[in-house]
Structure formats: C-alpha cells, structure tokens
N, C-alpha and C positions, 0 to 999 in steps of 0.2 A: 816312542813312538815310532813307526816304520820308517825303512831306509829311504832314501831318495831315489826317483825315477831314474836311473841315467841308460836312457834307452837311443841316444843320438846317433845314428849313420854319419859316417865322415867318409870321406872321399878322399884317397891320395894319387896323386899321379904321378908316375915315375918316368924317369927319362925314356923309356921303352914304349911311352905313350900308350900306357894300359892304368886301368884305375882300379884298385883295390878296395871292396866296401866289406867294412867290419863293425861290428856291433861295439859302443861302449861297454866296460864293465863286464861282469861275470856273464859269461852265457847261462839261461834257464834253460833245463832240462826236463821233458816232460814226465810224468807220474806215470803214464801210461802211453806205451807207442808202438805203430805198426805202419809196417811200410804198405804202401799201395799205389793203385794207378792214380788215385785221386784222395786226394788228404782232405779230411775234415778234423776240426778242433775240438777241444771240450775244456770247458772252465767248470771245475764244481768246487766245494768248500769241502774238503777231506778233512779239516780242522776248521772250529771255529773262534780259535784266539790265537795269539800270540805275544811270545814274551816281550815286555818293552827294556827297551834298553836306553841307556843316556848317550848320547852323541856327544863325542869331544869335539870333533870337527880336527881332529890332528891326523887322523888316520881314517883310510876307507871303511866305511861302517859294513857288519857284517851283516849277510844274508838272515833274513826276517827267520825267526825261530816258530814253527807255529806247533801251536798246542792244541789241547782238549780236541780228539779224534770222534769225527762226526762219522757215523755209519750211515746216514742218510746219504751224503756225497759218495760213498762207496755205492750205495744203490743207485743212484743214476748213473753212475760211469758204467757200470753192469747192462744197465737197458742201455744206454748207447752200444756197448761193446754186443750186446744180444741183436740189437736192430741192424748193425752192419755186417753182421754173420748173417743174420737171415738175407738180406741183401747178396751178398758175395754170393750166397750157395743158391740164387734165385736165377730161374733160365729167363724171365719175363723182363725183369728189372735188373738194366746196367750190363746186361749180358757180357760176359768176355772182359768185363771190367772191375778190377777189384778196389773196396774204397779201403784205406787206412785211415788211422787217428793217431791225434796228438794229443792227451788227456793234462792238463795242468791243476794242481792244487791251489785255488785263492786265497784258502786260508780264512775265506768273511771278510779280508782286507781289500778296499776298494782300491789304494796305490796297487798293492801284489795283483788286484784283477786286471788293472790298465799293464803294467809291466809283462806278466804272460801272456795278454791279448796280442800285443805287440810283438811278442817272440814268435805268437803263430803267424802274423802276417810276414814277419820277416826272414824268420828262422837264425840259428845262432852261427853257422860256419861262413869264414870269408869266401868271398867270390869277386874273380876277376872276369870281367867284361871288355870287349871294345869300346874305345874312348870315347865313340860318338853317341854312347847311350850307357852312360855313367850309372851306377847303382840302380839300373829298375830291371826289373823281371816281375812273374807272376807272381802273384799269392802263394804263400807255402800252403795255406788250405781254402778250400772253396766256402766254408760255411763254418760258424764257431756256434757249437751246444754251450747254452747256459747264459748268464749265471744263476743262481738262484732267488737272489736277494735284488730289490730293484736299483738300491743305489748303487752297487757294484755295474750292475747294467747299463743305469745310465753312464756313469763313467766310462766303460767302456764302448758303449754306441757313440758316444762322442769320438772317442781316439779313431776307432774302425772306421766310422760312417762315412770320413772323404774316400776311402779305400775302396767303398761299394763291397764290404765283405758283410753276409748276413750274420746278425747274429739272432740266434733263436731260443729265446727262455720258456721253460716250460713252470715257472713259476712266479716270475717278476709280473705283478699285478698292476702296479701303480700307475695310475691313469695318463700322468704325466708321459709316459713313453709311448703314447700315441702322437706325440706331437712330429710329425714327420719332417719339420723344418730341423728340428734340433737332433732327434735319431732316425735320418733314410732311411738306415740298413737294419732296424729294429724289427722285429717279428716274435710273436708269442704263440704258445699253443693253448694258453690259460687266457681266462675273459679278463678283461679290464675292468680295476675299480671303479670304475665310470660306473658299470652296470650292477656291481657288487653293492658299492654304497648304497644307491638307489633301492636296490631289493630290501637290502637291511631296514633301512627307513619304511618302506612298505611293511615289512615283518612287524617293525616294533610298532607302528601304527593302526596293522590288523588286532594286534592285542589288546588296544585301547591304552598303550603306555605313551603318555604325552609328558612325563617327568622324568627323564633319564639323566645317568652319569655317561661321561664318556672317557675311555684310557688308550694311549694310542702309543706306538712306539716312536720314539724323537727321529725317525728318519723321514726317507722320500715316501715308503710305502705308506708309515701310520698316518703322517703329516698330511699326503695329499689322500689317503682315502677315507680321513676322519673329517676332513675340508668338504668333500665331495656330499658324505654322510650328513652333517650339520646344514649344507644349502637345502637339500631334499628334506630332513627332518622338517626345518621351518616352513617351507612350501606347504607340507603336511599338518601342520600345528603341533608339533612337538616340539618340545624345551629341554636343554640342557641344561641341568644344575649345575653340573662342574664339568669341564675338558680338560686333561690334564695329561700331560705326554712322561715318557720314561723309558732307559735307556738302561742297557745291561749293566754298562760302567758309570751309572749313576752312584754317588757316593750315600752311605745310609742316610744321612740327614734330609737327604731327597724325596727318598723313599719313605720316610718316616713322615713326611709333611704330607703324601699323596695317600697313606694310611687315614692320616687325621682328618681329611678333605670326605674320603669315602665314610668313614666315622661320624662325621657331623651332618652329614647327608640325610634328606628326608627320602630319596628316590630310592628304590627298591631293586631295580634294571642298571645294568652297567653293560654299556656298549662297548667292544673291543676292535682296535684294529693293532692288534700284537703278534709280534714275531713270538712263537713259543718261547725263547729265552728269555724276553722281558716279560712274558704271562709267568712262567716260575718264581720269579723275580717278586711280583706281586703277591700271587697265591701262596707262599712260603709266608711270608710277612703278613697277610691278613690270617694264616691259619696261627702265627704266635701270637696275634691278638686276639683270639677265636672269633672272629667276625665272620660269622655266615649267615644263611639266608637271602643272600642277594641272586637275584636272575642273573645270569650270563647271556649274553647276546654276543654270539661270536661269528670272526671270517672265516676264510676257508684258510688261513697259515696254521690253525691250531684243532679246528671244531670236528676233524674227523679222525685227529692223531691220537693212535693206541698210546704213544711215548708218552703225550701230554697228559693222558686219562691215567697212565703209570704213575707220573710222577706228582697227581694229584693225590696224595696218600690220604687226607682229609677231608676229601670229598666237597672241597669249597666248590667245584664248578659241576656237582649233580647236578641235572635237570636242565642244564646248559641249551641253548637252540642257536642253529647259526646256518650259514651256505657252505655247502662243500661243491668241489668238482662231482658231476653223475659217478658214479662207480663202473669201474671198466675192469674186464677179463681180457689178457693177450693168453694164449695158447704156447706155452712152452715156455715162456718167460721167467716166471718163478723157480723150474728146474733150472734156467740154466743160471739166474742169479745166485742159486745155492750151490752150484758147481761150481765153488773159484778155489785155488789153489796156490799158496803164498811161491811159488817155486817156478808158478807158469810164467810169471810176469816178470818184463824185461827191466823192472824197478823195484829190485827186492826189499830194499830199505824202507821204503814206505808200506809194502804189503807186509812185511816183517812185522812192523808198529800193529798194521791193522790185525794179522793172524794171532799175535801175542794177547791184543785188547781184547778180543772175540774170544779166546778160550781160556784167558788167564793162564797163559804158560810163556815160557821161556825160551829161545832159542840158543843153541848151544856157543854159536858164533856171535850172539846177539848183542849189541853194547848197552841195551838198556838194563836198568838197575830197579827191576820192580821185585824185588825182594825173595823170599825163599819158596819160589815156585816151581811145578813142576815141569819138565822137558818138553819143549813143542816137537812133534813127530812133523807134521806137515800133512799128514794124511787123517787130522779128525775129520769126524762127521759134523758139516755146517749145519744140515737139516735137525741135527738134536739139539741144538742151543737156540735157548730163547731168551734173545733182546731184539734191539731194533733193528738189526741188519737184518734178522729173520721175518721182522714184523712187515706184512704185506698190507699193511692199512691204507700206504699213501700210494697203492695203484694206479686211480686215477690221476698221480701225478706224474707217476712212470710210464703211463700211456702219453702222457703230454711228451714226455722225451722221446720216446719211440714214433711219436707223429710226427716230429719234427727232424727228426733224423731221415724218413720216410718223405716228407715233405724235400729237403734236399736230394733225395736220390731222385725222386720223380723229375725235379727241375732239371737236373744233370742228365736224366734219360730224355728228356723233350729238347734236350739239347744235342745232345751227341747221337742219338740213335733213332735209327726208320725202322721202324719192325722190330727185327731183332738183329739188326746191323747196326753196329758203334763204332764211330769213328773219332778215335782218340786226338786226332792232331786240328779239330774243331776251335777256337777261342772261346773259352769258360767265361762267359760272365752271369754267374747265377742270380745275381742281386736284381737283375732287370725283369727275368722269368719268376722267380719264385713267388711274386704278389698276386699273380695271376694263376696260381697251380690251383689244381682240384681234383681231389681223387678220393678214393675209398679202401680205407685198410681191409686188412684180411677178415676182421670183425664186424665188415659192413659199416663203420662208422664216415660220414662224409668229413674231408677236411680241405680248408680254405680258407684264406685270409681276406679280409675286408680293406676299404683303402687307406684303415691306419695300421694294419699288419697285425688287427685282430680276429680273433676266432669269433664264432657265435657263441653268445654269453646265455649259458645253460648252468642252472645250480640244484643240486639237493636240500632238501631242508633238513637239517639231521638234529635229533633230540637225543642228548645223552640220558639214557635211564639204566641206573644200577643195577645189578642182579642180585639174588642171593649169594653169591660169593665174592661180590666185591668189585667183580669187573664190569666195566661200563660198557653196555650195549649201544651201540650207534644206530639209533633207528630213523629210516627215512620217513618224515610225514609228511613231504609235499614237495612240489617242483615248482622253479621259479624259469621263465622263459621270456628272457628281455624282446625276442622278435614276435612275441604274439601283442594283439592290442592293450594298453594300459591298463583295463579292468580285468583283464584275463592273463595278466601275467603271472601272478600269484595263485597258486593253487594247491591248498592245503588239504589232505587227504584224512576221511573220517576215525583216525587214528587216535587212542588216547593218548596224551603225550604227559609226562614226567615232568615237575617244576621243583624250583629249588625246596630243598628240604623233604625230596619226595610229595609234594603236596599234588594232590587232583585237581586242584582249583587254580585258575589263571591267577598268576598274580596281579595286584593294583597296585601301579603306580603312578601318581598322578598328583599336581599341587593342588589343585583344588576339585572335589567332588564335583561332578556334573550337576548341570540347572537342569532343574524340571523343567517340562513345561509348564504355562503361568509365571515364568520368572525370565530374567534376561541377565547377561556377564555384565559384571563391572569389575573392568580392572583393578589391581590392587597396587598403589601408587609407586613406583621403582621397582616392581615386580615383572617378570616373563609375562609375556599375553598368555600363559596356563595357569595364571594364580590371579583368581578373581574372586567376587564376591556376588552372591545370587540376590537379583533384588528383584521384589515381587511387582508386576506390572499392574500400572495405575488401573484405576476404574473405566471401564469401556475401551480397554486395549488388552491385547492378549499375546501368548508364545506358543504355537501350536506344537512346538518341537524341542527336543533336548538342547543345549547351550544354545539357546538364540541370543543373537548380540543385540536384537533390537524386539520392542512389543508393537504388534500391528494396532491403530485405531482399528475400532469396529464399523461397519457401515451405521449412516443415519439412521437405519430401521433395527439395528441390533446392538447389543450389551453384552459386557463381559458376563461368565459365569462366577461361581463363586471361587473356581479353584482359579481362575483367569486363563484357562486353555482352551477355550472356546466360544465364538459369538452367538449368543439364541437371540432369537427373534423380540425384539421388545414387546410386553405386553400392550394392546391395544385398549385401552380405559376409554368407556363412555358409559354414561348413565342406562343402565340395562332395566328391562323390567324384571329378571330373575335376581337382581339382588336387592337384599332389604330395604335400603333407601329408595330404590326404584319402584318397588312392590307398595311403600308406604305411602308414596306419593299420589301413585298408580290408584291405589285404594281412597286416597282423601280426594281426588279428583271426581272419582266415580260416586262419591257419597255426596259430596258438592253436588253433584249432577244430578244425583235421585231426591235431594234435598230440594234441591229446584223443583224437580218434575213434582214432589208432593204438593209444596206451597202452591205452584201453580193448578193444580189438581184442587186443593182447597179452594183457590179465588174461582176457580170454573165451576166449581160446584155451589159456592156461596156468592156470585157474579151478582145477585139480582139485592144483595145486602149494600145497606148504606154504606158500610166500609169499605167495600170493593167498588162500587160506584163513585165512593168520594174521589176525587185528584184523580181524574182521567184513568179509567180501566183499563184502557187501549194501552196507554203508556206503560201501566203497570206488568201488563202481559209481554207484550216488548222486552223490558226489562229482564221480566224473569227468563227470557228467550236467549238475551242477549246475555246473562249469566250463567246461562246454560253451557253456552260458545265459549267463553270463559275459563269454566271448570274443563270441558274436553280439549280446549285449546292448548293447555297443560301436556297432554299428553303426547301434543308432537314434539316436544323437549326430550321425552322418554326413547331410548334405542338407539340403534347406530347411526349416526347421522348420512342422510343422502342428498342428493341435489334438491330433489324436493320437499323433502322436511325442514332441509335449511331457510329454504325462501318460503315455505308453510308458516312455520314454527311464529317468528317474528312479526309477518304481515298479518296472520289472522291474530293474534296477540294484540295487534295495534288497533287493529279494525275492529275486534269484540269488544276491546275497554271503550272504545270511543262512543262507540253505539253504547254501551250500559251506562257510561257519564252522561251523554246527550239526554237519555231518558231520563236519568235523575236530575240533571240541568232542568230539563223540562218538566219535571216533577216542582223542581224548587220556584221556578218560574212562576205555576199555576198558583202556587201557595201567596206566593205577592201579588199576584193578579186577582186575586179570590179574594185576599182582604183589603186592597185596591177599590175593587168592585161594590164592596158594602157601604163605603162613604158617598156621602151623596154627593149626586151629579157626575157619578165616575161611570164610565162607558169601557174600561180596561178590558172586562173580558173580551169584548168582540174583536180587538186586535190581537188576542191571543187564545181564540178558540181552539179546538179538536185538529183544525185541518194546519194550522200555523204550529202546533206543538208538534206535529209530524214532520212537516217540512223541517223545523229546526233540528229535530233527529237526523234525518235525512241529511240536511243541509251540512252539519256538523261532520257526520262520519263519510260525507262525500271528501271532505278536505283532507282526512286521513287517510280515503283509499287515492286519490291523487299524490299525496306522499308517497305513500307503500308503491304505486305503479312506478312513479318515477326512480326511486330506490332500485325496485329490480329491472328497470331500463336500463338505469347507469351504472350501476357498480352492486348487483344481487347478491346475496350472501349465499357461499359453498362449504360443500365438506373440507375440511382440512387439516392435515396430521401435523400433530404443533410436537416438534421433538425437543423441544429448548428446556420446555415447562418443567420437565423432570428426565433426570439422566437416563432411566432404566424405563421406562412407560412412554409409550406413543398415546398422547391425548388427541382422541378423535372430538373436533367440535367444529362448530359452525362458525367459520369467519364472518366479519360482518360485511366484507365486501367494501360498503361506504360505512365509515364511522358517524358520517355526516346524518346519511339518513336513518342509521340506527338511533342518533341522539336528537333527531329531528322527531322520530315517531315518540319516542319517550317524552320528549318536552313538549308536544302537543298533548298526551295526554296528560302530564302534570298541569298544562296551561287551563285546559277543561277542569281538572279536577280543583284547580285554586279555586277558579271561577265559582264553581259550582259551591264551595266550601264558603266563600265569600258571601255568596246569595243566601245560603240557607242560615250561616251568623246571622244576618239582619235578619231573616223569617222566623227565629228561634222563641221569641215572646210575643209573637202574634198572639192576640186571645182565639183560643180554641179550645176545645176538651179534647180534641185531638190535633196538634199540631204535627203535622210531617216533618215539617224542617226542620223539629229538634234533631231525629233520627237521623235526617239526610245528613245535618251537621256532624252527628256523630259517626257515621259511615263515612264521610270525607275525610275528617281528622284521621279514623285510623288507615283510610286509604293513602294519605300522604304522609302519614307516619312511616307506611310499610316501604314506601319507593325512594322515600326520602334516606331509610335505612338501608335500601337495597344495593344503593349505588356504591359505597364503599364496601359492602359484602359482597357484591358481584367483583368489583376489582380487585379486591384483595383474597379471591376464594380460588381454590389450585385446581385446575383438571375439574372431572364431573361435580365438584362441590360448587360452581360457579352456576352452571345448570340448574341443580338442584337447591342454590339459594334465588334464582329467577322463578322458578314454578313455585316455590315456597310465596315468594312475593305474589304471584298470581292468584294464587290460593290463598291466601289471607287476607286481599283486600276483596275477594270475590266473597268472602265468608262473611268479611265483614261490612258489604253492601247488601248482603243476603239475611244476616240475620238483626242489623241495624234498622232498614225498611220495613221486611216483609214479618219477620218474628212477632213483635208487637201486636200488628194485626192478626195472625194467624192464634195468638193468643185467647185476643179478644171473641174472635169467630167463634174459637171449639171451646173455651172457657169461661167466657164473660159476655154468652150472648144478649145478656139484656141493656148491655153498654152498645150495642149492636143497632141500633134506631137511630132514624134522621134526628129526633130529637134531640139526643145525646150528641150529636155530631154537631150541632148546630147551638149548642148551649152557651150561656152568658157567661159561663163563670168567668170568676176574675182571674185573670193569669199568674200562673205561677213562677216563683224564682226557679232559675236552672244555675 
C-alpha cells in the first residue's frame, strides 16, 4: 500500500517564549518550482502507478516509489508554466508582480495527493514566530491547479477546503464535486458530469437505442457519472441490460466475468464512463476473445484521445460516438510545450527520467538501468518525436489548465491592482473573489463559474471514423449546449456517421421491436420496461402511433378499421331503394298497386253486371281503394328514416289495414244478413243496409284513427341510430316511441281480422252459387297466418331486415286479400261471362263441401 500520511504540525515552546513550527516526517520537495512574489501550486500525476511495499511497522515507511511515467501529466505542467510565463510578461495583468510556482507529482495516488496538497499549504521549512501567534501564517500558495482525476480532487478539496485555498481542476468531472457544503473551495474549468451524463442519455435516445450495456470505472468519476446517466436514461425510457464496474487493479477473474457478461448480452451498444487506463484493460480482453461489432458511446475521458486510438490496435472502438470538450487553440502554447530541456529544470532527477523515456536514451550520470541505450545529450529535438507528449489532441484540456491559471491571475489582479498600479501589501484572500470572476481569454472565450464552481456546459459530439491508413479521424458531428432549452440542447449536423464495423447504418439495439400502430405494448413478466410483446387492439379500439401502451376505444358512431390504427365512420344501414331487396319490395308494392288498379278498372267496366253489383259494389270499390293504400304505405318503410316517415309509416299502415279489414268485415256481415233475409219473416237487411255498412266501416276505422292520434300525441315514433345491434354498423331505424301504441295498433288489426275470420268461417257453407264468404275465409286465414308469423320474425330479424319483414307482411296480407276476394270474380267476368248472370248468382244448387 501507500505510506501513511504524517503531516501533523506540532509546536514546541522554548523557555525563551518562542515557538517553533515544523512538519513531522520527511519534507516533500516539489518536482518543479520557481520563486515569485505570489506562489501558485500545481498537483499533476507525472506517474500513474506506484510500487506496492509491505510495511512491517518496525521502521519508518519508505517514500512512495512512483512508476509508469505519464506524459500527459508533463503536458499539463508545461501548460501551467506557459500561462504563468505569459502573465509575468504581461503589462496589463498583474504588472510588477511575478507569479511563482510549486508543482508536485501525485502519482495518481489519493494519499500522496493529500500529502503534497498540505505541503503546498504549509511549506517544508521550520518557522519561528512570536508566542502570541503560534504556528500561524499565510498559506504558501494562493491557489492549486489540479488534480486530473475526481477521486484525488475530492480528498484534496476536503483537506484544504477549511484553509480557503482554491483548488481548480482541469479534468475532474464528477458531479459530486459541485457540492459546496463538502468542497467549498473546489472549482473547475471542465463541465460537470451532471450535464455530460444527461447529454449521453439524450444522445443514446436520439439514435433509438433503448437496450444498452454500461461499463464504468470503479471510482467517484465512473460511479457518480453512471448513476446520473442511469437516472436520466430511465426517465427517457432507456433500459440497461447490465451495468458493471472495473478498476485497473482488478484481478483477471473479475475482468473475465465482465467479458462473459458482454458476450452473453443481446444489446449492441455499450455506454462507458471509463478512464483510459480501465478502457485499455477492457478492449485488450475483448480483442483476445474476438468480440467486435459493439457500438461504443464514450465520455470525454477518452473519446478524443489519440493515445486511446493508438492503443486500440484491433479497432474495437471504431465508429465510437461520444462527447468531448470543444476544440481549442491557444497561440504559442504548442511551441512552448515542445521547447523543453532537461537541464533547465530545478529537479533534474524527474526530468532526467522524462527525457530518457521520451527519447529512449540514457544520461551518463543517470542511475537508471535501461539496457544498452544510446547516450542522451540533452539537446534532442522534441518536435521530431512521435508519442503522447507531442500529441496535441488534448488541447481542449490543456486550454482548461490555461483558463484556470488565468482565473487566479485575474482574481489576484482585482484584489491587488487598481488600473496599472498594484499594492503587494493587500491581504490576499482569492477564495472569496474567484467565484465571481468573469473575463475573456486572448482567444475571445468567456470564463466564469456558476454558484457550484462549474463552467458553462458545452460539448462537441465526436465520431471515430477510421481512415485508409488505419489512423482514426475524430470528426465533430454535432454540438450539445446545456444552456439552451431542453429540445434544442442536442444538435446533430448533417454529416455521414461511421458506426461499428464501418457500417453506414445506425445500429439497432432494442430488447423488443417497436409496436406498430394498431397494437399496444404488454410488458414481459420479470423483464425491464423495454422488453414487451405487441398485442393487437381489440375490435372497436385503435392505437394510431408507434409503441402505444393503450388502445383507445372509438366513438359510438365509429369503428376500428382492419389494421386497428384508425377509427372509421360506421356504415349507416337502412333499407334503401338502391339495394336489391329494397328494389324488389318496391317493385312488389307497385305491382300490387297496379294489380289493384286493374281489378278496380275491370270492376268499374263491368259495374252493371250481377257479380259486381252483388254484395255491395261500393264496399268492393272502397276495399280496392284501401288495398291500394296498403300497397303504397309499404313504400314509407323504404329509405332513410326521417321524423315524418317514422310517424307516417306505422299510422298509415294501421289505418289503411283497418279500413281494408272493415270493408271485408262489412262484406262478411252482408253475406250473413243476406242469408238471414231469405228466411221467412226476416227483416235483417233493413238493419244492415248500404248506409249502415258505410257507417260500420267508418266507425271501425275511426277507432284506429283515435289510437294512432293518441300514440302520435303521447310518444310518437322517431328516427333513431342504433349503435348496439351491430358493432361495425349504425342501424337507422324508427324507434316506436311507445311500444304500447304500436302493439295497440297491431292488436286492433288482429282483433278485426279474427272477428272477420270467425264470421266468414260461419258463413262459408251458406247455399249460394257464388258464396263470397269462402274466399273471405281464405283471405283472413292467409292474413292471420302472415301476421302471426310476422311477430317472431320481426323481433329476431337484425337491422334493415326487420323492416323488410314488416313490408313483406304488409304486401303478403294485401296480396292475400286481393287475390282471394277479387281474382275469382275477375276470372268469371273475363273468362266465364256466361256465369255472370243474375240467375246463376241466385241459383239454388246444393252446397258443396269445402
């Protein structure tokens, strides 16, 4: 492990009433330092690892032995030196005041980071002070630049926060560092992962990836960043198939478990919150298992790092997409960074290691054992070397370091200087002022911090596009600006993107395919919400958009179409003249009317003949007139129901049929009276002469008229849309209004018909050559049979067929009356005129059995 931190300050009071403060433990000397009027601190990781030593606790632990030289740390330090040199040479910013620096190597170790941070705050030398102010003095540095990683920053900010020393990081993005109650003096020039996590979730949602895997570094950066991503992803309807963590020191067994999880997964997109070191571990293992074709979504930690692209020799990451800090350029910075010499530094030992590693050479006096390498001269040309130190792909991060130094300088200038005059004796407290600082860099960029110590969140969307020579081209394909409204934050340009395996098509990564319109989503038991089945909407229900979770019921006058994605107006069904059934019934009605008219014409033509004059010709003509009305009233049942047609059809039918049956009843009574009148001493005919016959017809009909008037007055029939009888049709029909009225009308007709039938049946065997009672009996038999069968047929017939049944009953009973009563007479008039004589009518032949 790492050595324990021994940073206690102790005070020893001498007899001379003088206190001496000194540090316990070995002094920490900076790797780079330069004196100045005001000192700035720097903490960067010149190394990424350290040697593990086993402490015996029998003697003092040895100092940390750092290994694995990190050129990026040297780059950050060079940028800090460049900014300080620019400020010291400026006549506008801090004139007559020089900035010095002390820069330490943290070795990516949290414990060492805290140790060197306290060294920057306290200094190393012993100090004698008057006893009334023991061990107190201003901080050694006014601000600290660094650290690169989030976890060391959290530890350092916790320790130096109470001393109000600003810590300004260029690359620590953990959203947790925005908590000012825990880290009051922490600021940064890189946006918080609070925004990056949301931006990544929106990016994933934009491409329709709802089923993804997630890998994170097992530290504060990865854990906090991924937690925010997952929270936002769930709000956007994105599901994680797996979420695993990895750290550079994990044993091979754990790395293998992660590979097995990826191999078994069905998602094709992997979202990462990984530091480059952990990413290298994963992609190397994936390459060994030949696992390619995954679409990688990356954070700013590696997405625009050319060193990462160089490590990815098997092109696992080709087509990756992610967020990076916007590109930047600072004039003179690159030239300064490459103009480095080992002997110009106050710490030759570290720079010797740097130089030997950079050029693969060895100084004569060097203690390193690097094999048989050529000798270093110290004058090698850095610009001629191709490695991560000369790689400027991280210029946006270098610019963050640059802005951090300038933020401190502007803060000090505002405290110390008025116009171009600076007072060095003013008490320095940059902590209170730096949060409110706002300035422009020489490149024209605005620099300021919000209440959480964070800058404005803007990102470029980067796509890894491999070129023919195998080098990855980092192409900017869009922008993300958190300051814009939510629907405008993500802006993708119309550029062709390259996806995994050099595909031009956007990868598909879903647990279940989208449910098309006409279906709804039904979640699969025990699975995330992104895994579902598509169930077809029931009849009468629709869904008119993709991935609907419910089906909407159509309105009463509408019905779902075959695809169940739209409600269509129900077909209005009624018996119309245009359809075959309506046309046939109309034709039958008109034929019956014409037939009745023909019979009437024949009767009128032969009105003086005995067969017409017998049995009251006036009643015969009235009966023919009523039959004509019966045939014609059936036409009121055909066509779209209206208020008038509904009232007319039942009342006209009821009155005309009663008129018709009243005439038949009159004829039947006449037959009976005529027979009774032939008996000796009978005067029956004087009680039922022509006048009484007409009055009886009128009286019977008036009763039906009264019934109809009462029906129409109390609750008349009305047009009605029946939605219930059929699911996909609207039946336009006439509601009865009052069922009692309808059945009263029918009942009265039935009563009259039964009475007529009984009387005709009684008179059927009366002696007469032409006994009309027989034909009336047959006609009433047909009439009653038709209307008795009508009732169940009418009740059970659906829609327009019930109307057709009623029309058929009217026509059948009308034809029955016409044919049974009048056709035999027409037959004699036209074909057997010899029988149409008074003698034949009055003949006394024996009655025939029927």
